[in-house]
N, C-alpha and C positions, 0 to 999 in steps of 0.2 A: 594784517592783510587792509589795505586802503582800496576803497571801491567807490570811485565816480560814476553817477549815471546821470544821465541827460533824457529830460522830459520837459517839453515846454509846459504843459500844465498839468500839476500832480494835483488831482482834486479826487472828490470822493465817487463823481458820476462818469458813468462812460466805461465800457466794458478792459478798455488796455489801461485805464488808469487804475482801476480796481483790480488788474491783473498785476500792474508794476507792484501796486502797495502792500498786495499779498504775499507777492515775491521778497521783495524788499524788509517785509516783516521777517521772514525767514533769514534773509541774508546779513541782518545787523546782530542775531545772535553770535557770527562768527567771526565780522568783520565791521570797520570802520566804516561806515555807510556816509557819502556825501550824494546830494542831490540837486543839479543845476535845474533851475526852472525859473519860467517868469510868474505861474501863480502856482501858489500848493495850498494841502491843508499840512497845518503841523501835526508832527508825526513824533512822540518821545523816540531818544535815540538816534535819530537821523538828523544831520545838518545840512541845512539848505544855503544856497547862493543864489541870490536874485541875478536872473539875467534879462535886462531889457530889450526890448524888440521896437519898432518902429510899427505903430498900429495903423499907419494911416492906409495901409493896403495888405491883402494877402501876401502877397509876393515879397514885399519888402519886410514884413513881419517874418517874415522863414528865412529871408537873408539873412537879416542883423541879428536875429537870433542865433543863426549859425558863427556869424561872425563874432559876435560877442561871447558867446558860450567857448568859441575855441581862443581867444585872446584871456578868458578868465583862465582857463586851464592851465597856460602855461604859467602861471603865477602858482598851480599847485602840484605840490608831489603825490601822487597815485601810482598803486601795483599795476591798476587796469584801468580803462575807461569803456562805459558800455552806455549805447547809444540807443534809446529809441523813438529817435527823430532821424529826418534826412540831414544828418551834420557831416563834417568832413574831419573829425580829429578824435576819431575814437578808435579804441583798438578792438571792438568788438559791435556789430551794428546787428542790433534784431528788428529783422525786418517786418515786424509787426502790421504795419502797413500796405504788405504787398508789394506790388511791380505796378507803379502809375501808367509804365508805357502800356501794359495790358491792360488796365483801367480804360484808358484812352480809346484803345483800340475795341473792347465791348463798346463803350459811348459811340463809335462809328456807327455801331451796325443799327444801334438803335433812337440816334437823336436825328432831327431834320438835317436835309442837307446845310443850312447858312450856319447850323449851331458845329455841326464838324468842320467847317471852315473856319472857325472862331479858336479852336483848337489851337492851330498854327502860330496864332499871334497872341493868344492869351499869353501876357507877361508871367502868370502865376504857373501855365502848365510847362511853359520854356524853362523857367527857374526851377520847376521840381524835378524836371528831367534831368537836367543839367546836377545838380545835386546828388539825385538819385545815381545817376552814371557813375560818378566820382565817389559816393560812398561806397557803392559795389565794387568798383576799381582798386580803389587806396587802403581797403578797410580789413586789417589782416583776418580777421575770422565773421563769416555773417551766418546767425542763427536766422533760418527759415522755419515757420510755424506751422506748415505743412510741404508737403510733399508738391502740392499743384505751386507753391510760391518759389520752390526752389526750380523747378522746372522751368516756369517763366523768365527766373533771374539769369538762367544760364542759355535761355530763346533769346531774349532783348539785349544782353548785355556779353554774351560770350563769356563770361564769368567762371571759372574751372570748377568743376563738380567737388574737388576735392576741397576748395575752399567754404562749403557752405554745410551747414548741420543742421538736420530736420530735429526740432525738439516741440512737441505738439505743447499747447497753451495746458496748464493744469485748472483744478477746480477743486474749491474747498467743500470736500463731500461729508462734511458735518453739519456747514451753514446752509447747504444745499439739499436737500434731504424728503424723501418721501413722506417722513416722520412727520415733515412742518405740518401737511395737512391737517394732523388732529388737533393741533395749535392754532393755526391761521386763517383754514380754509372757510368756515362758519362766518368769521368774524368780518374778515375782509369781503365777503360776498354781502353781506349786512350794509356794511360800510359805504357800497357800490349799487346799493339796491339789485344785487341779483340774486334770485330766485335759486335757492339750493337745487332746483332738478335741471338747471339749466345748462348747456355747453359752453363752455369758454374757452376763446382760442386766445391765447397770448401771445405778443410781439414786442420784441425788446431791442430797441437798435437806433443809434442815433445817425443822422442824416438818412430821412425817411425816402429820399429818391434813389439813393444807392440800395437802402437796402429792400426795396422793391413791396413798400407800403401801398404803393397805387395800386399791384396787382392784386394784393391781399382784400383791399376795398374794393375791389371789381369782383374777387371772388363771391365777398359775401352778398353783392348786389345778383349774381348770378343764381346763387343758392334759392333766392327770395322769389327772381322771375322763373326759374322751374318749377319750384313749387307751385306757385301762382297758376302756372300756364300748365300743367300737368293736372293739378285738382279741377282747374276751369272745363278743360278736356275731357277728361273723364265725366265729371257732372253733364255734361252736355251731351255724351254720346248716351249715357244711361243712367236717369237719374236715380235707379231703383237699385244698383250697383255700389257698393262703396269704391272711391276711388284707390286705384292703386298708389302705393308708397312711393315718394318722390323719391328719386337718385337709387332705385330698387337694384340696380345692375351694381354695387357696391360704392353707391355715392349716401348723400344724407342719410337714410333710411326715412322715418317718418317723421323728423323733426320738423316744428313751423319757426317759423322767423323769429316768434318770440323766444325761442328756446336757444338761440346762439346770440353768445355775445363775442365781440371782438376788443379786448383789451390793448392799448398802445401804449408801451412806454417808453421814452426816450426824448432828445431834442430833435427839433426839426421846424418845419413850416408847418405848423399845426394848422391856422387856418385853411390853409390851401387844402389839406388833405380832409379836413372837415365839411369845406365844400364839393369836395369830389364824392364825400360820402353821401351828402344830400343828395346831391346830383344823380347818384346810383339808387337813392333811396333807403340806404343802407343807414343814416346817422343814429336812426335811435337805437341803434344796436353796435355802435361803436364807440368807444370810451376812450377819450384822451388822457393820460393822468401825469404827462411831461415827466422829466427826471425822476427817478425814486431812489432815496439812500437802501430801504430796505425793500430789494426787489425780490428777496425769497418770498413774502408774503405774500406776492402776487403769483409767483411760479404753484405754491401752493393752494392757491386759488382755483387754476387753470384746469382744463382737460388736457390739451394739446398745446404744441408749442409752433408758429409758422413764421418761416424768414426767409421770403422767396427772392433773396440779394441776386442783385446784379452781379456783385464783386464783393468779396467778404473773403480776405487770407485765411484767416481763420476766426469765427465768431465765438466769443468768448459765452456769449447769451446760449447758443447751442448746448455747450458741454455743463452750464448751470441748467438748463431744462432737462437735459439729459437726468442729470444728478439728482435731480427734483422727481424723477420718476415720470417725466412726461413724453412722449412720442414726439419728434421733431420732421418738421418738413421745410425742405431748404432747398436749393439747387447745387448743380454739380459745380458751378462758379465759386461755392464755400470749401474753403479748405477744409472745415470740421466735418465735412460730408465723408472725409475718409475714413471717418469712425462711424459710419452708418452705412447699414445693410438694407439694401432697400426691402422696404417690405418687413424689417425686422423690429429695427430702434426705430423706424419711422419712414419717410421718403424723401427721394432725391429726383426733381424736377429736372428734364433735360433742356426744356426752353424755359426761358428765364421769365418771359411775361405771358405766358399761357394761361391765363386765371381759371380757363374752362377746367383745365388738368387739375389746377392746384386745388380747385371748390370739389372735385371727387375726391382727392386724396385728403382732403379734409375729413370726408363724410367717413373713407375706409380709417380714417384713424380713429376718429371719434366713436366707431363702432367696435373697435379694439384698443382702447385705450390704456386699459389695464394691463394685458400681455404685452403690447408694444412698450409701455412705460417702465415695464419689471426689466426685460432688457434692455432698454434706452441705462436705465440705473447700474445694472451691471457691466456694461461699456464703462459708462462714467468713473467708476470702481478703480479701474486701470489707471487713471490720470490724475490723482490726488495732487494738489499743487505742493505739497512736500517733496513728493518724488520728482515734481518739477525742477523745484529750487535746488534738492540735492545733483540734479543732473547740470543744472545752469552752473552751480557752484561748482562742479568737477571739470566743467568747460573751461571755466574762466581760470582754476586753478592748474591745469594743463598750460595753457595758453602762460600764464605767468609765467611757467616752469622752464619753459622753450626760450621765452623771452630772457629768461636769468641767466640761463649756459652760453643766450648768444652775448 
C-alpha cells in the first residue's frame, strides 16, 4: 500500500507536526509512506518530495503550495492521498486546523471593530475560506479530531454528517508519563532556577494570541494583586491577628507570589508577552523557553497545565499533559475539552478571556493536583497513539477498498 501525506512543514516542533510524525512512524511499518512538504526533518523509511511555494506573503504561500502539491501528485501513483493541509487534491482531509470560518466568527467577538472589518478584505482569510470550502466539499472523507469540529464543519459548510469521521488525537503514553517526574523534575527545576517547593504552571502552544497566553499572564498578575490586597487589608484591620489566606474560598490557598512560576513553551511573539508580563508585574514569575524538542521534561517539572485557548480544534498538548499526570485547565473552545470532566481531570472555562475565573481554577487545581492528575492520566491511557494509528489505518484501508470496488 502506497500512501502520500501532505504537510507543508514536517518538522520536530509543534503539536500537529509531532502528531503526524508519530502517526507516520506507525504507518511506515505497513505501507510505503511518501510525504509532500516544503520543509522537513529527515526520517528513515519515508520518501520526501519537496513542494515549493512563494514566500512573499502568507496567502500566496498557501495558494502556490496547494497548486504545486496537486501538480506533483499527478506524477505519482498512490493508493490514497491524505492531507493535513487545506489542499484540494486529496482523498482524505484531516481537519486538524479546525474550521477557519468558526475561528473568524470567534475573533469578531473579541477584536476591535476596525480589525473585524479587515477580515473581509484580508486576502489570506479570503483564500483560506475558499480553499476550506473546496476541501470540505470535494474531499471524499473528512477526519475531524473532535465532535466540536465536526459540528462546526456541518454548520458552516452544510457538509453531510456521513462524510465526516471523528478520530481523537492519540498520545505516546510511554514518552509522556507521570514516571518522568522521577527522572526529570529535580534536574529541570535546577536548570531553570525554580525551587523544589514552587508551584509550576505549564503552557505549551504556538501562536500565543490564539492560545490565550495573554489571559493566563493576566491571571498570574491577578493572583499577585489579590494576595497583596488581602494581606494589606487584613493587616490594616487588625495588626494582632494573622491575615486570612488569599483565595480561601477555593483559590490559591496560602501560596505567595514567589511560590508560583509560569513556564511558556512554544513559538510566538515572545517580546510582546514579556512586555505584557512586565506591565502586569509578573515578569519575574514567567519563563519563556521557546520551542522545545524534549517537552516531556517540562511536563515532568510542572504541577498543572493551563491553556486558555480562544480556539483549538484539539490541543495535542492537553493530551500530553494529561498523559504526564497533570490536571488541565482549558476552555470550551478546545476540542480536547471533550475528554475532561469539569472538576475531575481539570477544569473547562466557559468565558474565554475571564482571567479572574482562570486564576481561581488555577488555585483549585494546585490544591488538588495529585488526585486530578491521577484521573487525567487514566483518561489519557484510553487514547494511545498506537490505537489512533490503527483506527486511522483502518479508515484509509476501508476507503481504498471502496475505491477499488468502483
